[in-house]
mmCIF file of the C-alpha atoms, coordinates in Angstrom:
data_MODEL
# 
_entry.id   MODEL 
# 
loop_
_atom_site.group_PDB 
_atom_site.id 
_atom_site.type_symbol 
_atom_site.label_atom_id 
_atom_site.label_alt_id 
_atom_site.label_comp_id 
_atom_site.label_asym_id 
_atom_site.label_entity_id 
_atom_site.label_seq_id 
_atom_site.pdbx_PDB_ins_code 
_atom_site.Cartn_x 
_atom_site.Cartn_y 
_atom_site.Cartn_z 
_atom_site.occupancy 
_atom_site.B_iso_or_equiv 
_atom_site.pdbx_formal_charge 
_atom_site.auth_seq_id 
_atom_site.auth_comp_id 
_atom_site.auth_asym_id 
_atom_site.auth_atom_id 
_atom_site.pdbx_PDB_model_num 
ATOM 1   C CA . MET A 1 1   ? 94.591  55.620 -80.256 1.00 0.00 ? 1   MET A CA 1 
ATOM 2   C CA . ILE A 1 2   ? 91.733  53.700 -78.644 1.00 0.00 ? 2   ILE A CA 1 
ATOM 3   C CA . THR A 1 3   ? 92.087  49.940 -78.346 1.00 0.00 ? 3   THR A CA 1 
ATOM 4   C CA . SER A 1 4   ? 89.451  47.424 -77.270 1.00 0.00 ? 4   SER A CA 1 
ATOM 5   C CA . ILE A 1 5   ? 90.915  44.271 -75.743 1.00 0.00 ? 5   ILE A CA 1 
ATOM 6   C CA . SER A 1 6   ? 89.686  41.007 -74.286 1.00 0.00 ? 6   SER A CA 1 
ATOM 7   C CA . ASN A 1 7   ? 90.337  39.926 -70.698 1.00 0.00 ? 7   ASN A CA 1 
ATOM 8   C CA . ASN A 1 8   ? 90.665  36.908 -68.439 1.00 0.00 ? 8   ASN A CA 1 
ATOM 9   C CA . PHE A 1 9   ? 87.722  37.606 -66.110 1.00 0.00 ? 9   PHE A CA 1 
ATOM 10  C CA . GLY A 1 10  ? 84.690  37.370 -68.393 1.00 0.00 ? 10  GLY A CA 1 
ATOM 11  C CA . ALA A 1 11  ? 83.882  41.052 -68.832 1.00 0.00 ? 11  ALA A CA 1 
ATOM 12  C CA . SER A 1 12  ? 82.907  42.694 -72.107 1.00 0.00 ? 12  SER A CA 1 
ATOM 13  C CA . PRO A 1 13  ? 85.835  44.033 -74.174 1.00 0.00 ? 13  PRO A CA 1 
ATOM 14  C CA . ILE A 1 14  ? 87.493  46.914 -72.320 1.00 0.00 ? 14  ILE A CA 1 
ATOM 15  C CA . THR A 1 15  ? 88.492  50.160 -74.008 1.00 0.00 ? 15  THR A CA 1 
ATOM 16  C CA . LEU A 1 16  ? 91.891  51.551 -73.054 1.00 0.00 ? 16  LEU A CA 1 
ATOM 17  C CA . LYS A 1 17  ? 93.167  54.975 -74.013 1.00 0.00 ? 17  LYS A CA 1 
ATOM 18  C CA . CYS A 1 18  ? 96.599  54.510 -75.551 1.00 0.00 ? 18  CYS A CA 1 
ATOM 19  C CA . HIS A 1 19  ? 99.551  56.768 -76.165 1.00 0.00 ? 19  HIS A CA 1 
ATOM 20  C CA . ASP A 1 20  ? 101.761 54.865 -78.566 1.00 0.00 ? 20  ASP A CA 1 
ATOM 21  C CA . SER A 1 21  ? 102.117 54.796 -82.345 1.00 0.00 ? 21  SER A CA 1 
ATOM 22  C CA . ALA A 1 22  ? 101.082 52.674 -85.290 1.00 0.00 ? 22  ALA A CA 1 
ATOM 23  C CA . LYS A 1 23  ? 104.655 51.377 -85.513 1.00 0.00 ? 23  LYS A CA 1 
ATOM 24  C CA . ILE A 1 24  ? 105.004 50.575 -81.791 1.00 0.00 ? 24  ILE A CA 1 
ATOM 25  C CA . GLY A 1 25  ? 101.715 49.042 -80.563 1.00 0.00 ? 25  GLY A CA 1 
ATOM 26  C CA . ILE A 1 26  ? 101.799 47.462 -77.097 1.00 0.00 ? 26  ILE A CA 1 
ATOM 27  C CA . ARG A 1 27  ? 100.766 43.798 -77.432 1.00 0.00 ? 27  ARG A CA 1 
ATOM 28  C CA . ASN A 1 28  ? 102.618 42.953 -74.212 1.00 0.00 ? 28  ASN A CA 1 
ATOM 29  C CA . SER A 1 29  ? 103.223 45.217 -71.239 1.00 0.00 ? 29  SER A CA 1 
ATOM 30  C CA . LYS A 1 30  ? 105.409 45.060 -68.183 1.00 0.00 ? 30  LYS A CA 1 
ATOM 31  C CA . PRO A 1 31  ? 103.564 43.986 -65.008 1.00 0.00 ? 31  PRO A CA 1 
ATOM 32  C CA . THR A 1 32  ? 101.688 46.787 -63.280 1.00 0.00 ? 32  THR A CA 1 
ATOM 33  C CA . THR A 1 33  ? 98.782  47.078 -60.835 1.00 0.00 ? 33  THR A CA 1 
ATOM 34  C CA . ALA A 1 34  ? 95.037  47.598 -60.730 1.00 0.00 ? 34  ALA A CA 1 
ATOM 35  C CA . PHE A 1 35  ? 92.715  48.463 -57.850 1.00 0.00 ? 35  PHE A CA 1 
ATOM 36  C CA . LEU A 1 36  ? 89.900  46.274 -56.513 1.00 0.00 ? 36  LEU A CA 1 
ATOM 37  C CA . VAL A 1 37  ? 87.255  48.047 -54.421 1.00 0.00 ? 37  VAL A CA 1 
ATOM 38  C CA . CYS A 1 38  ? 84.535  46.044 -52.677 1.00 0.00 ? 38  CYS A CA 1 
ATOM 39  C CA . GLN A 1 39  ? 81.382  47.612 -51.240 1.00 0.00 ? 39  GLN A CA 1 
ATOM 40  C CA . LYS A 1 40  ? 79.309  45.749 -48.661 1.00 0.00 ? 40  LYS A CA 1 
ATOM 41  C CA . ASP A 1 41  ? 76.459  47.627 -47.017 1.00 0.00 ? 41  ASP A CA 1 
ATOM 42  C CA . ASP A 1 42  ? 77.997  50.846 -45.706 1.00 0.00 ? 42  ASP A CA 1 
ATOM 43  C CA . TYR A 1 43  ? 81.607  49.683 -45.984 1.00 0.00 ? 43  TYR A CA 1 
ATOM 44  C CA . LYS A 1 44  ? 84.200  49.982 -48.748 1.00 0.00 ? 44  LYS A CA 1 
ATOM 45  C CA . SER A 1 45  ? 87.528  48.158 -48.718 1.00 0.00 ? 45  SER A CA 1 
ATOM 46  C CA . GLY A 1 46  ? 90.139  47.872 -51.407 1.00 0.00 ? 46  GLY A CA 1 
ATOM 47  C CA . THR A 1 47  ? 93.407  46.282 -52.356 1.00 0.00 ? 47  THR A CA 1 
ATOM 48  C CA . ILE A 1 48  ? 95.943  46.144 -55.186 1.00 0.00 ? 48  ILE A CA 1 
ATOM 49  C CA . VAL A 1 49  ? 96.236  43.276 -57.685 1.00 0.00 ? 49  VAL A CA 1 
ATOM 50  C CA . LYS A 1 50  ? 98.687  42.514 -60.473 1.00 0.00 ? 50  LYS A CA 1 
ATOM 51  C CA . ALA A 1 51  ? 97.713  43.522 -64.006 1.00 0.00 ? 51  ALA A CA 1 
ATOM 52  C CA . GLN A 1 52  ? 99.379  43.025 -67.382 1.00 0.00 ? 52  GLN A CA 1 
ATOM 53  C CA . ILE A 1 53  ? 98.633  43.016 -71.100 1.00 0.00 ? 53  ILE A CA 1 
ATOM 54  C CA . GLN A 1 54  ? 99.675  39.723 -72.693 1.00 0.00 ? 54  GLN A CA 1 
ATOM 55  C CA . LEU A 1 55  ? 99.178  39.196 -76.426 1.00 0.00 ? 55  LEU A CA 1 
ATOM 56  C CA . SER A 1 56  ? 96.703  42.105 -76.465 1.00 0.00 ? 56  SER A CA 1 
ATOM 57  C CA . LYS A 1 57  ? 94.671  40.538 -73.644 1.00 0.00 ? 57  LYS A CA 1 
ATOM 58  C CA . LEU A 1 58  ? 94.199  42.201 -70.247 1.00 0.00 ? 58  LEU A CA 1 
ATOM 59  C CA . ILE A 1 59  ? 95.234  39.776 -67.490 1.00 0.00 ? 59  ILE A CA 1 
ATOM 60  C CA . ILE A 1 60  ? 94.154  40.560 -63.906 1.00 0.00 ? 60  ILE A CA 1 
ATOM 61  C CA . GLU A 1 61  ? 95.416  38.568 -60.927 1.00 0.00 ? 61  GLU A CA 1 
ATOM 62  C CA . LYS A 1 62  ? 92.651  36.399 -59.536 1.00 0.00 ? 62  LYS A CA 1 
ATOM 63  C CA . LEU A 1 63  ? 92.044  37.232 -55.884 1.00 0.00 ? 63  LEU A CA 1 
ATOM 64  C CA . PRO A 1 64  ? 89.134  35.404 -54.196 1.00 0.00 ? 64  PRO A CA 1 
ATOM 65  C CA . ILE A 1 65  ? 88.971  37.426 -50.955 1.00 0.00 ? 65  ILE A CA 1 
ATOM 66  C CA . TYR A 1 66  ? 85.923  39.373 -52.189 1.00 0.00 ? 66  TYR A CA 1 
ATOM 67  C CA . ASP A 1 67  ? 83.984  36.419 -53.602 1.00 0.00 ? 67  ASP A CA 1 
ATOM 68  C CA . GLY A 1 68  ? 80.447  36.645 -52.257 1.00 0.00 ? 68  GLY A CA 1 
ATOM 69  C CA . GLN A 1 69  ? 81.288  39.712 -50.178 1.00 0.00 ? 69  GLN A CA 1 
ATOM 70  C CA . GLY A 1 70  ? 79.564  42.485 -52.129 1.00 0.00 ? 70  GLY A CA 1 
ATOM 71  C CA . ILE A 1 71  ? 79.870  44.617 -55.253 1.00 0.00 ? 71  ILE A CA 1 
ATOM 72  C CA . VAL A 1 72  ? 83.428  44.619 -56.617 1.00 0.00 ? 72  VAL A CA 1 
ATOM 73  C CA . THR A 1 73  ? 84.741  47.407 -58.850 1.00 0.00 ? 73  THR A CA 1 
ATOM 74  C CA . LEU A 1 74  ? 87.941  47.042 -60.894 1.00 0.00 ? 74  LEU A CA 1 
ATOM 75  C CA . ILE A 1 75  ? 89.760  50.342 -61.456 1.00 0.00 ? 75  ILE A CA 1 
ATOM 76  C CA . LEU A 1 76  ? 92.432  50.590 -64.149 1.00 0.00 ? 76  LEU A CA 1 
ATOM 77  C CA . ALA A 1 77  ? 94.293  53.767 -63.225 1.00 0.00 ? 77  ALA A CA 1 
ATOM 78  C CA . SER A 1 78  ? 97.808  52.485 -63.904 1.00 0.00 ? 78  SER A CA 1 
ATOM 79  C CA . GLY A 1 79  ? 100.274 52.773 -66.763 1.00 0.00 ? 79  GLY A CA 1 
ATOM 80  C CA . PHE A 1 80  ? 100.636 49.772 -69.086 1.00 0.00 ? 80  PHE A CA 1 
ATOM 81  C CA . VAL A 1 81  ? 104.010 50.214 -70.757 1.00 0.00 ? 81  VAL A CA 1 
ATOM 82  C CA . GLY A 1 82  ? 106.200 48.083 -72.996 1.00 0.00 ? 82  GLY A CA 1 
ATOM 83  C CA . GLU A 1 83  ? 109.873 47.350 -72.491 1.00 0.00 ? 83  GLU A CA 1 
ATOM 84  C CA . ALA A 1 84  ? 110.917 50.109 -74.884 1.00 0.00 ? 84  ALA A CA 1 
ATOM 85  C CA . SER A 1 85  ? 108.614 52.688 -73.258 1.00 0.00 ? 85  SER A CA 1 
ATOM 86  C CA . GLU A 1 86  ? 109.662 52.346 -69.618 1.00 0.00 ? 86  GLU A CA 1 
ATOM 87  C CA . ALA A 1 87  ? 112.455 54.935 -69.869 1.00 0.00 ? 87  ALA A CA 1 
ATOM 88  C CA . LEU A 1 88  ? 109.873 57.525 -70.945 1.00 0.00 ? 88  LEU A CA 1 
ATOM 89  C CA . LEU A 1 89  ? 108.170 57.316 -67.526 1.00 0.00 ? 89  LEU A CA 1 
ATOM 90  C CA . ALA A 1 90  ? 110.945 59.072 -65.602 1.00 0.00 ? 90  ALA A CA 1 
ATOM 91  C CA . PRO A 1 91  ? 109.137 61.276 -63.040 1.00 0.00 ? 91  PRO A CA 1 
ATOM 92  C CA . ALA A 1 92  ? 109.567 65.011 -63.245 1.00 0.00 ? 92  ALA A CA 1 
ATOM 93  C CA . SER A 1 93  ? 107.902 67.521 -60.963 1.00 0.00 ? 93  SER A CA 1 
ATOM 94  C CA . SER A 1 94  ? 105.235 69.708 -62.504 1.00 0.00 ? 94  SER A CA 1 
ATOM 95  C CA . ALA A 1 95  ? 102.854 72.107 -60.823 1.00 0.00 ? 95  ALA A CA 1 
ATOM 96  C CA . LYS A 1 96  ? 102.639 72.437 -57.045 1.00 0.00 ? 96  LYS A CA 1 
ATOM 97  C CA . ILE A 1 97  ? 99.670  70.629 -55.489 1.00 0.00 ? 97  ILE A CA 1 
ATOM 98  C CA . THR A 1 98  ? 97.361  72.302 -52.994 1.00 0.00 ? 98  THR A CA 1 
ATOM 99  C CA . MET A 1 99  ? 94.152  70.857 -51.596 1.00 0.00 ? 99  MET A CA 1 
ATOM 100 C CA . SER A 1 100 ? 91.442  72.328 -49.383 1.00 0.00 ? 100 SER A CA 1 
ATOM 101 C CA . GLY A 1 101 ? 87.848  71.715 -48.378 1.00 0.00 ? 101 GLY A CA 1 
ATOM 102 C CA . LYS A 1 102 ? 85.095  73.467 -50.291 1.00 0.00 ? 102 LYS A CA 1 
ATOM 103 C CA . ASP A 1 103 ? 84.283  75.336 -47.079 1.00 0.00 ? 103 ASP A CA 1 
ATOM 104 C CA . TYR A 1 104 ? 85.234  75.133 -43.414 1.00 0.00 ? 104 TYR A CA 1 
ATOM 105 C CA . THR A 1 105 ? 83.248  71.914 -42.943 1.00 0.00 ? 105 THR A CA 1 
ATOM 106 C CA . VAL A 1 106 ? 86.092  69.613 -44.021 1.00 0.00 ? 106 VAL A CA 1 
ATOM 107 C CA . THR A 1 107 ? 89.871  70.004 -43.989 1.00 0.00 ? 107 THR A CA 1 
ATOM 108 C CA . THR A 1 108 ? 92.963  68.230 -45.279 1.00 0.00 ? 108 THR A CA 1 
ATOM 109 C CA . THR A 1 109 ? 96.729  68.484 -44.882 1.00 0.00 ? 109 THR A CA 1 
ATOM 110 C CA . ILE A 1 110 ? 99.102  67.295 -47.620 1.00 0.00 ? 110 ILE A CA 1 
ATOM 111 C CA . GLY A 1 111 ? 102.107 65.303 -46.412 1.00 0.00 ? 111 GLY A CA 1 
ATOM 112 C CA . GLN A 1 112 ? 103.779 64.360 -49.715 1.00 0.00 ? 112 GLN A CA 1 
ATOM 113 C CA . TYR A 1 113 ? 102.994 64.426 -53.413 1.00 0.00 ? 113 TYR A CA 1 
ATOM 114 C CA . ALA A 1 114 ? 104.547 63.564 -56.772 1.00 0.00 ? 114 ALA A CA 1 
ATOM 115 C CA . ASN A 1 115 ? 102.986 65.285 -59.755 1.00 0.00 ? 115 ASN A CA 1 
ATOM 116 C CA . CYS A 1 116 ? 104.297 64.495 -63.229 1.00 0.00 ? 116 CYS A CA 1 
ATOM 117 C CA . ILE A 1 117 ? 102.409 65.968 -66.203 1.00 0.00 ? 117 ILE A CA 1 
ATOM 118 C CA . LYS A 1 118 ? 103.485 65.374 -69.803 1.00 0.00 ? 118 LYS A CA 1 
ATOM 119 C CA . GLU A 1 119 ? 101.750 66.447 -72.995 1.00 0.00 ? 119 GLU A CA 1 
ATOM 120 C CA . GLN A 1 120 ? 100.165 63.044 -73.579 1.00 0.00 ? 120 GLN A CA 1 
ATOM 121 C CA . TRP A 1 121 ? 100.152 61.414 -70.141 1.00 0.00 ? 121 TRP A CA 1 
ATOM 122 C CA . GLY A 1 122 ? 100.653 62.036 -66.437 1.00 0.00 ? 122 GLY A CA 1 
ATOM 123 C CA . MET A 1 123 ? 101.187 60.398 -63.041 1.00 0.00 ? 123 MET A CA 1 
ATOM 124 C CA . PHE A 1 124 ? 99.954  61.625 -59.687 1.00 0.00 ? 124 PHE A CA 1 
ATOM 125 C CA . TYR A 1 125 ? 100.618 60.517 -56.104 1.00 0.00 ? 125 TYR A CA 1 
ATOM 126 C CA . LEU A 1 126 ? 99.236  62.239 -53.005 1.00 0.00 ? 126 LEU A CA 1 
ATOM 127 C CA . LEU A 1 127 ? 99.646  61.446 -49.312 1.00 0.00 ? 127 LEU A CA 1 
ATOM 128 C CA . MET A 1 128 ? 97.389  63.320 -46.910 1.00 0.00 ? 128 MET A CA 1 
ATOM 129 C CA . SER A 1 129 ? 98.756  63.368 -43.377 1.00 0.00 ? 129 SER A CA 1 
ATOM 130 C CA . SER A 1 130 ? 95.303  64.340 -42.065 1.00 0.00 ? 130 SER A CA 1 
ATOM 131 C CA . TRP A 1 131 ? 91.827  64.441 -43.553 1.00 0.00 ? 131 TRP A CA 1 
ATOM 132 C CA . SER A 1 132 ? 88.281  65.045 -42.342 1.00 0.00 ? 132 SER A CA 1 
ATOM 133 C CA . TYR A 1 133 ? 84.903  64.406 -43.941 1.00 0.00 ? 133 TYR A CA 1 
ATOM 134 C CA . MET A 1 134 ? 81.174  64.496 -43.222 1.00 0.00 ? 134 MET A CA 1 
ATOM 135 C CA . PRO A 1 135 ? 79.507  61.026 -43.198 1.00 0.00 ? 135 PRO A CA 1 
ATOM 136 C CA . GLY A 1 136 ? 76.675  60.072 -45.527 1.00 0.00 ? 136 GLY A CA 1 
ATOM 137 C CA . VAL A 1 137 ? 76.866  63.103 -47.811 1.00 0.00 ? 137 VAL A CA 1 
ATOM 138 C CA . GLU A 1 138 ? 78.959  64.219 -50.773 1.00 0.00 ? 138 GLU A CA 1 
ATOM 139 C CA . ASN A 1 139 ? 82.175  65.895 -49.661 1.00 0.00 ? 139 ASN A CA 1 
ATOM 140 C CA . GLU A 1 140 ? 83.949  68.299 -51.995 1.00 0.00 ? 140 GLU A CA 1 
ATOM 141 C CA . TYR A 1 141 ? 87.584  69.428 -51.941 1.00 0.00 ? 141 TYR A CA 1 
ATOM 142 C CA . ASN A 1 142 ? 89.351  71.864 -54.225 1.00 0.00 ? 142 ASN A CA 1 
ATOM 143 C CA . ILE A 1 143 ? 92.666  70.747 -55.730 1.00 0.00 ? 143 ILE A CA 1 
ATOM 144 C CA . THR A 1 144 ? 95.130  72.795 -57.773 1.00 0.00 ? 144 THR A CA 1 
ATOM 145 C CA . GLY A 1 145 ? 98.056  71.656 -59.897 1.00 0.00 ? 145 GLY A CA 1 
ATOM 146 C CA . LEU A 1 146 ? 96.286  68.981 -61.952 1.00 0.00 ? 146 LEU A CA 1 
ATOM 147 C CA . PRO A 1 147 ? 95.230  69.455 -65.599 1.00 0.00 ? 147 PRO A CA 1 
ATOM 148 C CA . SER A 1 148 ? 91.833  71.107 -65.847 1.00 0.00 ? 148 SER A CA 1 
ATOM 149 C CA . ASP A 1 149 ? 90.745  68.472 -68.393 1.00 0.00 ? 149 ASP A CA 1 
ATOM 150 C CA . LEU A 1 150 ? 91.365  65.570 -66.002 1.00 0.00 ? 150 LEU A CA 1 
ATOM 151 C CA . CYS A 1 151 ? 88.265  63.443 -65.279 1.00 0.00 ? 151 CYS A CA 1 
ATOM 152 C CA . ILE A 1 152 ? 88.868  60.179 -63.404 1.00 0.00 ? 152 ILE A CA 1 
ATOM 153 C CA . ASP A 1 153 ? 87.468  57.899 -60.688 1.00 0.00 ? 153 ASP A CA 1 
ATOM 154 C CA . VAL A 1 154 ? 90.097  56.657 -58.236 1.00 0.00 ? 154 VAL A CA 1 
ATOM 155 C CA . PRO A 1 155 ? 90.158  55.012 -54.808 1.00 0.00 ? 155 PRO A CA 1 
ATOM 156 C CA . VAL A 1 156 ? 91.514  56.898 -51.816 1.00 0.00 ? 156 VAL A CA 1 
ATOM 157 C CA . PHE A 1 157 ? 93.020  54.448 -49.318 1.00 0.00 ? 157 PHE A CA 1 
ATOM 158 C CA . VAL A 1 158 ? 93.145  55.342 -45.643 1.00 0.00 ? 158 VAL A CA 1 
ATOM 159 C CA . ASN A 1 159 ? 95.062  54.121 -42.620 1.00 0.00 ? 159 ASN A CA 1 
ATOM 160 C CA . GLY A 1 160 ? 92.656  51.519 -41.291 1.00 0.00 ? 160 GLY A CA 1 
ATOM 161 C CA . SER A 1 161 ? 90.582  48.446 -42.106 1.00 0.00 ? 161 SER A CA 1 
ATOM 162 C CA . ASN A 1 162 ? 86.982  47.274 -41.904 1.00 0.00 ? 162 ASN A CA 1 
ATOM 163 C CA . TYR A 1 163 ? 86.061  44.275 -39.781 1.00 0.00 ? 163 TYR A CA 1 
ATOM 164 C CA . ALA A 1 164 ? 83.289  43.376 -42.257 1.00 0.00 ? 164 ALA A CA 1 
ATOM 165 C CA . ILE A 1 165 ? 85.437  42.889 -45.383 1.00 0.00 ? 165 ILE A CA 1 
ATOM 166 C CA . PRO A 1 166 ? 89.187  42.397 -45.906 1.00 0.00 ? 166 PRO A CA 1 
ATOM 167 C CA . GLY A 1 167 ? 91.509  45.008 -47.363 1.00 0.00 ? 167 GLY A CA 1 
ATOM 168 C CA . SER A 1 168 ? 92.198  48.638 -46.578 1.00 0.00 ? 168 SER A CA 1 
ATOM 169 C CA . ASP A 1 169 ? 89.438  51.082 -45.773 1.00 0.00 ? 169 ASP A CA 1 
ATOM 170 C CA . CYS A 1 170 ? 88.881  53.332 -48.787 1.00 0.00 ? 170 CYS A CA 1 
ATOM 171 C CA . ALA A 1 171 ? 86.590  55.772 -50.548 1.00 0.00 ? 171 ALA A CA 1 
ATOM 172 C CA . LEU A 1 172 ? 85.837  55.927 -54.260 1.00 0.00 ? 172 LEU A CA 1 
ATOM 173 C CA . ALA A 1 173 ? 86.524  59.506 -55.307 1.00 0.00 ? 173 ALA A CA 1 
ATOM 174 C CA . HIS A 1 174 ? 85.830  61.447 -58.498 1.00 0.00 ? 174 HIS A CA 1 
ATOM 175 C CA . ILE A 1 175 ? 88.218  64.135 -59.817 1.00 0.00 ? 175 ILE A CA 1 
ATOM 176 C CA . GLU A 1 176 ? 86.931  66.678 -62.337 1.00 0.00 ? 176 GLU A CA 1 
ATOM 177 C CA . ASN A 1 177 ? 87.210  70.432 -62.944 1.00 0.00 ? 177 ASN A CA 1 
ATOM 178 C CA . GLY A 1 178 ? 89.759  70.851 -60.161 1.00 0.00 ? 178 GLY A CA 1 
ATOM 179 C CA . LYS A 1 179 ? 87.567  69.194 -57.532 1.00 0.00 ? 179 LYS A CA 1 
ATOM 180 C CA . ILE A 1 180 ? 87.624  65.896 -55.637 1.00 0.00 ? 180 ILE A CA 1 
ATOM 181 C CA . THR A 1 181 ? 84.250  64.558 -54.488 1.00 0.00 ? 181 THR A CA 1 
ATOM 182 C CA . PHE A 1 182 ? 83.215  61.415 -52.608 1.00 0.00 ? 182 PHE A CA 1 
ATOM 183 C CA . THR A 1 183 ? 80.459  60.248 -50.275 1.00 0.00 ? 183 THR A CA 1 
ATOM 184 C CA . GLY A 1 184 ? 81.658  60.004 -46.689 1.00 0.00 ? 184 GLY A CA 1 
ATOM 185 C CA . LYS A 1 185 ? 81.307  56.636 -44.972 1.00 0.00 ? 185 LYS A CA 1 
ATOM 186 C CA . GLY A 1 186 ? 78.521  56.456 -42.433 1.00 0.00 ? 186 GLY A CA 1 
ATOM 187 C CA . GLN A 1 187 ? 75.051  57.906 -42.082 1.00 0.00 ? 187 GLN A CA 1 
ATOM 188 C CA . ALA A 1 188 ? 74.133  61.521 -42.742 1.00 0.00 ? 188 ALA A CA 1 
ATOM 189 C CA . GLY A 1 189 ? 73.900  63.541 -39.553 1.00 0.00 ? 189 GLY A CA 1 
ATOM 190 C CA . GLN A 1 190 ? 76.736  61.759 -37.782 1.00 0.00 ? 190 GLN A CA 1 
ATOM 191 C CA . THR A 1 191 ? 79.600  63.837 -36.428 1.00 0.00 ? 191 THR A CA 1 
ATOM 192 C CA . LYS A 1 192 ? 82.568  64.770 -38.596 1.00 0.00 ? 192 LYS A CA 1 
ATOM 193 C CA . LYS A 1 193 ? 85.153  62.008 -39.038 1.00 0.00 ? 193 LYS A CA 1 
ATOM 194 C CA . TYR A 1 194 ? 88.921  62.495 -38.923 1.00 0.00 ? 194 TYR A CA 1 
ATOM 195 C CA . LEU A 1 195 ? 91.409  60.297 -40.768 1.00 0.00 ? 195 LEU A CA 1 
ATOM 196 C CA . SER A 1 196 ? 95.178  60.086 -40.998 1.00 0.00 ? 196 SER A CA 1 
ATOM 197 C CA . ARG A 1 197 ? 97.576  59.085 -43.760 1.00 0.00 ? 197 ARG A CA 1 
ATOM 198 C CA . ALA A 1 198 ? 95.192  58.725 -46.705 1.00 0.00 ? 198 ALA A CA 1 
ATOM 199 C CA . PHE A 1 199 ? 96.694  58.373 -50.177 1.00 0.00 ? 199 PHE A CA 1 
ATOM 200 C CA . MET A 1 200 ? 95.879  58.041 -53.864 1.00 0.00 ? 200 MET A CA 1 
ATOM 201 C CA . LYS A 1 201 ? 97.996  57.225 -56.921 1.00 0.00 ? 201 LYS A CA 1 
ATOM 202 C CA . PHE A 1 202 ? 97.101  56.993 -60.595 1.00 0.00 ? 202 PHE A CA 1 
ATOM 203 C CA . PHE A 1 203 ? 98.278  57.363 -64.200 1.00 0.00 ? 203 PHE A CA 1 
ATOM 204 C CA . PHE A 1 204 ? 96.245  59.073 -66.899 1.00 0.00 ? 204 PHE A CA 1 
ATOM 205 C CA . VAL A 1 205 ? 96.491  59.464 -70.693 1.00 0.00 ? 205 VAL A CA 1 
ATOM 206 C CA . ARG A 1 206 ? 95.610  62.718 -72.429 1.00 0.00 ? 206 ARG A CA 1 
ATOM 207 C CA . GLY A 1 207 ? 94.509  62.910 -76.071 1.00 0.00 ? 207 GLY A CA 1 
ATOM 208 C CA . GLU A 1 208 ? 95.667  65.653 -78.412 1.00 0.00 ? 208 GLU A CA 1 
ATOM 209 C CA . ASN A 1 209 ? 92.303  67.385 -78.055 1.00 0.00 ? 209 ASN A CA 1 
ATOM 210 C CA . ASP A 1 210 ? 92.282  67.062 -74.251 1.00 0.00 ? 210 ASP A CA 1 
ATOM 211 C CA . ILE A 1 211 ? 95.374  69.107 -73.431 1.00 0.00 ? 211 ILE A CA 1 
ATOM 212 C CA . ALA A 1 212 ? 94.559  72.149 -71.341 1.00 0.00 ? 212 ALA A CA 1 
ATOM 213 C CA . GLU A 1 213 ? 96.391  74.434 -68.955 1.00 0.00 ? 213 GLU A CA 1 
ATOM 214 C CA . TYR A 1 214 ? 96.718  73.593 -65.280 1.00 0.00 ? 214 TYR A CA 1 
# 
């Protein structure tokens, strides 16, 4: 079921993909989180804010740290669940996760992951203990263990901060067809960058026509 709801920050009505029923619609959810990513010049920083559905209205915590700083993107990659639905979110391991660079240009090492895939929804958490990328160009990594139908934009937070804007250093990555892509921070032609302890976490909802093998 697709629901369009109002919000408290002046945006056009937002469409959320829902997995509930006609008898149990979620007018109010338990508190959860959303991601704020701010881009200023060549820098991206992000943080986590509180989010909740109240009387069918999306409420996002007001955080002024990025006012006047740059372009701010709000990413809703969390699960909005009602009181009666929380027990259904018990994590259960699914497929093993592996991740590697498209070629020998970039590398990554997985430290921890939690991968829960249900028929109608899923949750994914990944901690990379080490990670490298090429600045200023699109980097591509192969990832196995996620549903092949998954298509989502999510921030990848890294261990560090930018002096130009508050928050944690991050990249805005795209996951589709078993690949993760993002543009490396910096200018093309610079030397390869190495990072440590980068992570991502998100929920996703799958429609009946979206279910595919993984």
